[in-house]
C-alpha positions as CSV (number, residue, x, y, z in Angstrom):
1,M,129.2,0.9,129.2
2,T,131.7,3.8,129.3
3,N,131.4,4.5,125.6
4,T,127.6,4.6,126.0
5,L,127.8,7.0,128.9
6,N,130.2,9.2,126.9
7,V,127.8,9.3,124.0
8,L,124.8,10.0,126.2
9,T,126.5,12.9,128.0
10,S,128.1,14.4,124.9
11,P,126.7,17.9,124.0
12,A,126.9,16.7,120.3
13,T,124.3,14.0,121.1
14,W,121.9,16.4,122.7
15,A,122.4,18.9,119.9
16,L,121.5,16.2,117.4
17,L,118.5,15.0,119.4
18,C,117.1,18.6,119.9
19,T,117.7,19.3,116.2
20,V,115.7,16.2,115.2
21,G,113.0,17.2,117.6
22,A,112.7,20.8,116.5
23,V,113.3,20.9,112.7
24,P,110.0,19.1,111.7
25,S,108.0,21.8,113.6
26,F,109.9,24.5,111.9
27,L,109.4,22.9,108.5
28,A,105.6,22.8,109.3
29,G,105.6,26.5,110.1
30,A,105.1,25.9,113.9
31,G,108.7,26.5,115.0
32,M,107.9,29.5,117.1
33,E,105.7,27.4,119.5
34,L,107.1,26.8,123.0
35,V,108.5,23.3,122.6
36,P,110.3,23.5,119.2
37,F,111.5,27.0,120.0
38,F,113.3,25.8,123.2
39,L,114.6,22.7,121.5
40,A,116.2,24.9,118.9
41,I,117.8,27.0,121.7
42,L,119.1,23.8,123.3
43,A,120.4,22.6,119.9
44,G,122.3,25.8,119.3
45,G,123.8,25.9,122.8
46,C,124.8,22.3,122.9
47,G,126.2,22.4,119.4
48,A,128.3,25.5,120.2
49,M,129.5,23.8,123.4
50,W,130.7,20.8,121.5
51,G,132.1,22.8,118.6
52,A,134.0,25.2,120.7
53,A,135.5,22.4,122.7
54,L,136.4,20.5,119.5
55,V,138.1,23.6,118.0
56,Q,140.1,24.3,121.2
57,R,141.1,20.6,121.3
58,R,142.2,20.4,117.7
59,Y,144.0,23.7,117.2
60,S,146.6,25.8,118.9
61,P,145.2,28.6,121.2
62,R,145.9,31.3,118.6
63,V,144.4,29.4,115.7
64,S,141.4,28.3,117.8
65,V,140.7,32.0,118.6
66,I,140.7,32.9,114.9
67,V,138.4,30.0,114.0
68,L,136.0,30.8,116.9
69,A,135.9,34.5,115.9
70,A,135.2,33.6,112.3
71,I,132.3,31.3,113.4
72,L,131.0,34.1,115.6
73,V,131.0,36.6,112.8
74,L,129.1,34.1,110.5
75,L,126.5,33.5,113.3
76,A,126.1,37.2,113.9
77,V,125.5,37.8,110.2
78,L,123.0,35.0,110.1
79,V,121.0,36.1,113.2
80,V,121.1,39.9,112.3
81,G,120.2,39.2,108.7
82,A,117.3,36.9,109.6
83,S,116.0,39.5,112.0
84,S,116.1,42.4,109.5
85,A,112.9,43.7,108.0
86,G,114.1,43.3,104.4
87,V,115.0,39.7,104.8
88,R,111.7,38.9,106.6
89,Q,109.9,40.6,103.7
90,S,111.8,38.6,101.1
91,M,111.1,35.3,103.0
92,L,107.4,35.8,102.4
93,G,107.8,34.5,98.9
94,M,110.0,31.5,99.8
95,P,108.8,27.9,100.2
96,A,107.7,27.1,103.7
97,P,110.4,24.5,104.4
98,I,113.2,27.0,103.4
99,V,111.7,29.6,105.7
100,G,111.5,27.1,108.5
101,L,115.1,26.1,108.1
102,L,116.2,29.7,108.2
103,Q,114.1,30.4,111.3
104,F,115.6,27.4,113.0
105,A,119.2,28.5,112.1
106,A,118.5,32.0,113.4
107,V,117.0,30.8,116.7
108,A,119.7,28.2,117.3
109,G,122.4,30.7,116.2
110,C,121.6,33.1,119.1
111,P,122.7,30.8,122.0
112,A,125.4,29.3,119.8
113,G,126.9,32.8,119.1
114,T,126.5,33.7,122.8
115,W,128.4,30.6,123.9
116,I,131.2,31.3,121.5
117,A,131.3,35.0,122.4
118,M,131.5,34.1,126.1
119,T,134.2,31.5,125.4
120,L,136.3,34.2,123.6
121,F,135.6,36.6,126.5
122,A,136.8,34.1,129.1
123,R,140.0,33.5,127.1
124,A,140.6,37.3,127.0
125,L,140.2,37.5,130.7
126,L,142.5,34.5,131.2
127,H,145.3,36.1,129.2
128,S,144.8,39.6,130.4
129,G,147.2,39.3,133.4
130,R,150.8,38.7,133.7
131,R,152.6,36.0,131.6
132,R,152.1,32.6,133.0
133,P,155.1,30.4,133.8
134,D,156.3,27.7,131.3
135,P,154.4,24.4,131.2
136,P,155.6,21.8,133.7
137,A,158.4,19.4,132.6
138,W,159.3,15.9,133.6
139,R,161.9,15.2,136.3
140,V,163.5,11.9,135.2
141,E,165.2,9.7,137.8
142,H,166.4,6.4,136.3
143,V,163.2,4.4,135.7
144,R,161.0,6.9,137.3
145,S,159.7,10.3,136.1
146,S,157.4,12.9,137.7
147,C,155.9,16.3,137.2
148,E,154.0,18.8,139.4
149,L,150.8,20.5,138.2
150,Q,148.4,23.1,139.4
151,A,145.1,21.2,138.8
152,V,141.7,20.1,140.1
153,P,141.6,16.3,140.9
154,L,138.1,15.0,140.8
155,A,136.7,11.5,141.4
156,P,133.8,10.6,139.2
157,R,131.2,11.3,141.9
158,A,132.5,14.8,142.4
159,Y,132.8,15.4,138.7
160,W,129.2,14.4,138.0
161,A,128.0,16.3,141.1
162,W,129.6,19.4,139.6
163,I,128.0,18.7,136.2
164,A,124.6,18.1,137.9
165,A,124.9,21.3,139.9
166,C,125.7,23.4,136.8
167,I,122.7,21.8,134.9
168,G,120.4,22.4,137.9
169,T,121.5,26.0,138.3
170,T,121.1,26.5,134.5
171,G,117.5,25.2,134.7
172,A,116.8,27.4,137.7
173,V,118.2,30.5,136.0
174,V,116.2,29.9,132.7
175,A,113.0,29.2,134.7
176,A,113.5,32.4,136.7
177,L,114.0,34.4,133.5
178,L,110.8,32.9,132.0
179,W,108.8,33.4,135.2
180,W,109.7,37.0,136.0
181,G,110.6,38.2,132.5
182,G,108.2,36.2,130.4
183,A,106.0,39.2,129.5
184,W,109.0,41.3,128.5
185,L,110.6,38.5,126.5
186,L,107.3,37.9,124.7
187,H,107.3,41.5,123.5
188,A,111.0,41.6,122.8
189,G,110.8,38.9,120.2
190,P,112.2,35.4,119.6
191,M,115.8,36.5,118.8
192,V,116.2,38.6,122.0
193,T,114.6,35.7,124.0
194,A,117.1,33.2,122.6
195,L,120.0,35.6,123.3
196,V,118.9,36.2,126.9
197,I,118.3,32.5,127.6
198,G,121.7,31.7,126.0
199,V,123.5,34.1,128.3
200,G,121.5,32.7,131.3
201,A,122.5,29.2,130.3
202,W,126.2,30.0,129.9
203,L,126.7,31.9,133.2
204,P,126.2,28.9,135.6
205,F,128.8,26.8,133.7
206,A,131.3,29.7,133.5
207,L,130.9,30.8,137.1
208,G,130.9,27.1,138.2
209,K,134.2,26.5,136.4
210,V,135.8,29.6,138.0
211,L,134.5,28.6,141.5
212,L,135.7,25.0,141.0
213,H,139.2,26.2,140.1
214,R,139.3,28.7,142.9
215,V,138.2,26.2,145.6
216,Q,139.6,22.9,144.5
217,R,142.8,23.8,142.6
218,R,145.9,22.4,144.3
219,R,149.3,21.0,143.6
220,V,149.1,17.5,142.0
221,T,152.1,15.3,141.4
222,V,152.0,12.7,138.5
223,R,154.5,9.9,138.8
224,W,155.3,7.3,136.2
225,L,156.7,4.2,138.0
226,P,158.0,1.1,136.2
227,A,154.6,-0.7,136.5
228,S,152.1,2.0,137.5
229,L,150.9,5.5,137.2
230,Q,150.5,7.4,140.4
231,V,148.6,10.7,141.0
232,S,148.9,12.3,144.4
233,T,148.0,15.5,146.3
234,D,148.8,16.4,149.9
235,E,145.7,14.7,151.0
236,R,145.4,11.5,148.9
237,V,147.2,9.2,146.5
238,W,145.7,7.3,143.5
239,S,147.7,4.4,142.1
240,F,146.9,2.8,138.8
241,P,148.8,-0.4,137.8
242,L,149.4,-0.2,134.1
243,R,148.1,-3.7,133.5
244,H,144.7,-2.6,135.0
245,I,144.3,0.6,133.1
246,E,141.4,0.5,130.6
247,S,141.8,4.0,129.2
248,L,144.0,7.0,129.5
249,N,143.3,10.5,128.0
250,W,146.3,12.8,128.0
251,H,145.0,16.3,126.8
252,R,147.9,18.6,127.0
253,S,146.6,22.1,126.4
254,G,143.5,24.3,126.1
255,A,140.5,24.8,128.4
256,L,139.9,21.1,128.4
257,A,143.5,20.1,129.3
258,R,143.3,17.1,131.6
259,L,144.5,13.7,132.6
260,E,141.7,11.1,132.7
261,V,142.4,7.6,133.7
262,R,140.2,4.6,134.2
263,S,141.1,1.2,135.6
264,S,139.4,-2.0,136.5
265,G,141.5,-4.0,138.9
266,P,140.7,-7.1,140.8
267,A,139.9,-5.2,144.0
268,R,137.8,-2.3,142.6
269,A,137.5,-0.1,139.6
270,Q,138.9,3.4,139.7
271,R,138.4,6.6,137.7
272,L,140.0,10.0,138.1
273,Y,139.8,13.3,136.3
274,V,142.7,15.7,136.8
275,W,141.5,19.0,135.2
276,V,144.5,21.1,134.3
277,G,142.5,23.4,131.9
278,D,142.3,27.1,132.5
279,G,139.9,28.7,134.9
280,A,139.2,32.4,134.4
281,R,142.2,34.4,135.4
282,A,144.1,31.3,136.5
283,Q,147.7,32.3,136.2
284,E,149.2,29.0,137.3
285,Q,150.6,26.2,135.1
286,T,147.8,25.1,132.9
287,A,149.2,22.4,130.6
288,L,150.5,18.8,130.7
289,P,154.0,18.0,129.4
290,P,154.3,15.8,126.4
291,L,154.5,12.1,127.2
292,L,158.0,10.6,127.0
293,Q,158.7,7.7,124.7
294,R,159.3,5.5,127.8
295,H,155.7,6.3,128.9
296,V,154.3,5.3,125.5
297,R,156.3,2.1,125.4
298,A,155.2,1.2,128.9
299,L,151.5,1.7,128.0
300,S,152.0,-0.3,124.8
301,A,153.7,-3.1,126.7
302,A,150.7,-3.1,129.1
303,G,148.3,-3.6,126.2
304,L,147.2,0.0,125.6
305,K,147.0,1.4,122.1
306,A,147.0,5.1,121.0
307,V,143.6,5.8,119.4
308,G,142.1,9.1,118.3
309,E,145.4,10.9,118.4
310,L,144.8,14.6,118.7
311,S,148.2,16.0,117.7
312,A,151.6,16.3,119.1
313,T,150.5,19.6,120.8
314,H,147.2,18.5,122.3
315,G,147.9,14.9,123.3
316,T,146.7,11.4,122.8
317,R,144.0,8.9,123.9
318,F,145.0,5.4,124.9
319,R,142.6,2.4,125.1
320,R,143.2,-1.2,126.1
321,I,143.4,-3.6,123.2
322,T,140.9,-6.4,123.5
323,S,141.5,-9.7,121.8
324,E,138.8,-10.9,119.4
């Protein structure tokens, strides 16, 4: 059930579905009609959302900036080139499917480039202030260890409420742009329309993330006990016995740095997101310390296996081993 939910809520899934829905119309020469045009915009935006997150998760901050900047340059060349009069003139002699694919790439490239540009802009804002303190470290006391973070703890209901609010606000912004600026966008052309809608779709998520970190960010203590993992704030304590944990994601760095733990005990199932990733201009500690060998051994002894290891820098995912 959890894997199905993760697939359905993944931006990559929606990018693929929108691409499949839009490309046939572009191949048939009807790509600039309303439905395939907006499917192409959604495909570009969702694809960039997934791709930017993947790059930031896989590479160090410096390398990820270089990779994202290179992708942005390629997208800019594609969009500007496809919009130039010379290229449009040369496309007249091309086969219709090739022209359709180029149009789809150009339309999807506008929101994709916008998302990546705004991601780089947010990172520039983040690192424009004073140097942040060193990442937190474990305090080891015999069989116990703990660390303190500046993070946003979210139960699943609050997490999905935030996602729904961002999506709803995005829909309202896009609808407002089309309602009040539809005539202007119609005369401005498809590329400008895709760019404006891309910016309008990015803003609610960016501002929502900043607001979430400003309002909900607090001191969180993570404690590893001999038989359980405990996460606490000044207001609440979450306790996860290791034998009941079904999955644990330990993402150490980047905008998506977080601790995500899910358990299914005899009393009730629990799930918690501890978002440590950077909010705009957040100057607090924004990374998780590396897991100690004792933590990995305790998870392994409880039946959890490391899967989909990201890297020594970015962390590891753990899943419960099920017997066949």
